[in-house]
C-alpha positions as CSV (number, residue, x, y, z in Angstrom):
1,M,-83.7,6.5,71.1
2,H,-82.2,4.2,68.3
3,P,-80.0,6.9,66.5
4,A,-81.9,5.6,63.2
5,V,-84.8,7.1,64.4
6,A,-83.6,10.0,65.4
7,L,-82.2,10.8,62.5
8,G,-85.6,10.2,60.9
9,I,-87.5,12.9,63.0
10,A,-84.6,15.6,62.0
11,Y,-85.2,14.9,58.9
12,L,-89.1,15.1,59.1
13,A,-88.4,18.7,61.6
14,G,-86.4,19.6,58.4
15,S,-89.3,18.6,55.9
16,L,-91.5,21.1,57.4
17,P,-92.4,23.6,54.9
18,F,-93.0,26.5,56.3
19,A,-93.0,28.7,53.4
20,Y,-95.2,26.6,51.3
21,L,-97.6,26.9,54.3
22,A,-97.3,30.7,54.9
23,G,-97.9,30.9,51.0
24,R,-101.0,28.6,51.1
25,L,-102.2,30.4,54.3
26,L,-101.8,34.0,53.6
27,K,-102.2,34.3,50.1
28,G,-103.6,30.9,48.5
29,V,-100.4,30.3,46.3
30,D,-97.7,27.8,46.0
31,L,-94.6,29.8,46.4
32,R,-93.0,27.4,44.4
33,T,-95.0,28.7,40.9
34,V,-94.3,32.3,42.1
35,G,-91.1,34.3,42.2
36,S,-88.2,32.5,42.1
37,G,-89.7,29.5,42.9
38,N,-87.8,28.7,46.0
39,L,-89.2,27.9,49.1
40,G,-86.7,30.4,51.0
41,A,-87.2,33.5,53.3
42,T,-86.3,35.8,50.2
43,N,-89.0,34.8,48.1
44,V,-91.5,34.9,50.9
45,Y,-90.6,38.2,51.5
46,R,-91.1,39.6,47.8
47,N,-94.8,37.9,47.9
48,L,-95.7,37.6,51.3
49,G,-94.2,40.6,52.8
50,A,-91.7,41.0,55.4
51,G,-93.4,39.7,58.8
52,A,-93.7,36.7,56.7
53,A,-90.5,36.5,55.8
54,V,-89.1,37.0,59.4
55,A,-91.5,34.5,60.7
56,V,-90.2,31.9,57.7
57,L,-86.7,32.5,58.4
58,L,-87.0,32.3,62.3
59,L,-89.0,28.6,62.2
60,D,-86.5,27.7,59.2
61,A,-84.0,28.2,61.4
62,L,-85.3,26.2,64.9
63,K,-86.0,23.3,62.2
64,G,-82.1,23.2,62.6
65,A,-81.1,24.3,66.0
66,L,-84.0,21.9,67.8
67,P,-83.2,18.8,66.6
68,V,-79.1,19.4,67.2
69,A,-79.8,20.4,70.6
70,L,-82.5,18.1,71.9
71,L,-81.9,14.8,69.9
72,P,-78.1,13.9,70.9
73,A,-79.8,13.2,74.6
74,T,-82.3,10.8,73.5
75,L,-79.3,8.2,72.5
76,A,-77.2,5.9,75.0
77,I,-73.8,7.3,74.7
78,A,-71.2,5.8,76.7
79,P,-69.9,8.3,78.9
80,D,-65.9,8.0,77.8
81,T,-66.8,9.0,74.4
82,A,-69.8,11.0,75.1
83,A,-68.5,14.2,73.9
84,D,-66.8,13.3,70.6
85,R,-69.9,11.2,69.7
86,G,-72.6,13.5,70.8
87,L,-70.8,16.1,68.6
88,W,-71.1,13.8,65.8
89,W,-74.5,13.1,66.3
90,A,-75.4,16.7,67.1
91,L,-74.0,17.3,63.5
92,A,-75.7,14.3,61.8
93,F,-78.8,15.6,63.0
94,G,-78.4,18.8,61.8
95,V,-77.5,17.3,58.1
96,A,-81.0,15.4,58.1
97,A,-82.6,18.5,59.1
98,I,-80.9,20.5,56.3
99,A,-81.5,17.3,54.1
100,G,-85.6,17.6,54.6
101,H,-85.1,21.3,54.2
102,A,-83.8,20.9,50.6
103,K,-86.1,17.8,49.9
104,P,-88.7,17.8,52.0
105,I,-91.1,14.5,52.2
106,F,-93.8,16.5,52.9
107,L,-94.1,18.2,49.5
108,L,-92.9,14.7,47.9
109,W,-89.4,15.7,47.7
110,K,-90.3,18.6,44.8
111,G,-89.0,22.1,46.0
112,G,-87.6,23.3,49.0
113,G,-85.0,25.7,50.2
114,K,-81.3,26.0,49.9
115,G,-80.8,25.2,53.2
116,V,-79.3,28.8,54.3
117,A,-81.6,29.5,57.3
118,T,-82.0,25.6,58.3
119,A,-78.1,25.7,58.3
120,A,-77.9,28.6,60.7
121,G,-79.9,27.3,63.2
122,V,-77.7,24.0,63.3
123,F,-74.4,26.3,63.8
124,A,-76.7,28.2,66.4
125,A,-76.5,25.5,68.8
126,V,-72.7,23.9,67.8
127,A,-70.7,26.8,66.8
128,P,-72.8,30.1,68.1
129,V,-69.4,32.4,67.5
130,A,-68.7,31.0,64.3
131,L,-72.1,31.7,63.1
132,A,-72.2,35.3,64.7
133,V,-69.3,36.1,62.2
134,A,-70.9,34.5,59.2
135,L,-74.2,36.4,60.2
136,A,-72.2,39.6,60.4
137,V,-71.2,39.1,56.9
138,F,-74.5,38.7,55.6
139,V,-76.1,41.3,57.1
140,L,-72.9,43.7,55.6
141,I,-73.5,42.2,52.2
142,V,-76.8,42.5,52.2
143,W,-76.7,46.1,53.4
144,R,-73.7,47.0,50.9
145,T,-75.2,45.4,48.0
146,R,-78.9,44.0,48.4
147,F,-77.4,40.9,47.2
148,V,-79.1,38.0,49.3
149,S,-77.7,35.6,46.9
150,L,-74.3,36.7,47.1
151,A,-74.4,37.5,51.0
152,S,-75.5,33.8,51.5
153,I,-72.8,32.6,49.2
154,T,-70.3,34.7,50.9
155,A,-71.4,33.5,54.5
156,A,-71.0,30.2,53.7
157,A,-67.7,30.5,52.4
158,V,-66.7,32.4,55.7
159,L,-68.0,29.9,57.9
160,P,-65.4,26.9,57.8
161,L,-63.1,29.9,58.5
162,A,-65.1,31.2,61.4
163,V,-65.4,27.8,62.7
164,W,-61.3,27.5,62.6
165,G,-60.6,30.5,64.1
166,S,-63.4,30.4,66.8
167,V,-63.0,26.5,68.2
168,G,-59.7,25.6,66.5
169,P,-59.6,22.7,63.9
170,R,-61.8,20.0,65.5
171,A,-62.3,17.8,63.0
172,P,-66.4,17.2,63.2
173,L,-67.2,20.9,63.2
174,L,-64.9,21.9,60.6
175,I,-65.4,18.9,58.1
176,V,-69.7,19.6,58.6
177,A,-69.0,23.5,57.9
178,S,-67.2,23.0,55.0
179,A,-70.0,20.5,53.5
180,V,-72.9,22.6,54.4
181,A,-70.6,25.6,52.9
182,A,-70.2,23.4,49.7
183,F,-73.8,22.9,49.3
184,V,-74.9,26.3,49.9
185,I,-72.5,27.6,47.3
186,W,-73.9,24.6,44.8
187,S,-77.6,25.4,46.0
188,H,-77.0,28.9,44.7
189,R,-75.5,27.9,41.2
190,A,-78.1,29.6,39.3
191,N,-77.8,32.9,41.4
192,I,-74.0,32.8,40.9
193,R,-74.6,32.7,36.9
194,R,-77.1,35.8,37.0
195,L,-74.4,37.9,39.6
196,R,-71.7,37.4,37.0
197,A,-74.2,38.2,34.0
198,G,-75.6,41.2,35.9
199,T,-79.3,40.2,35.9
200,E,-79.4,38.8,39.6
201,P,-82.2,40.9,41.2
202,R,-81.6,42.9,44.1
203,I,-83.5,42.7,47.2
204,G,-86.5,45.6,47.5
205,R,-87.9,44.9,44.2
206,P,-90.7,42.4,44.9
207,K,-91.7,42.2,41.3
208,E,-88.7,40.3,40.3
209,A,-87.3,36.9,40.5
210,T,-84.8,36.3,43.2
211,S,-82.7,33.9,44.8
């Protein structure tokens, strides 16, 4: 398969709007117009319930994991460069999936999520130990504060450090982990403003807007 075609497939996979579909199927609503307006698992939880949120979270993670795990094998890569080039391409497919999730073509690039679950799927496939560390931080922050946004931001910041600690300074992983962390933090800039102002809602209060 030509790499451009594989990149397109990864982007299309990332564009599958599972949160949007869940809202339409379960309550006949467009989640972009209710709650926080974000097509992510937190907004699904607040408006559709825990079961739907878990399903969307897992599906969004698979959008990142499957292109990374499956698409590199479809490329013709010379054996002497297979390891490095295969990793670069795997990460490129992961980035394409995250871009699709943030700007889904199936919704005409309007709306989308902040990339947390899809990025988690990407790193589950390429750096599972680092992801486990970031996930533990995420769970701890949610447990202690009930701020999903703060947990997402903190876990994103920890991810590059966890990559460094688990696999060393491998350039492809560290570069992409840092870029993904920066994107996730940037996508939460409105949440950061609310956290600083003391107006960010906590998980477990479904009638308030969230991250």
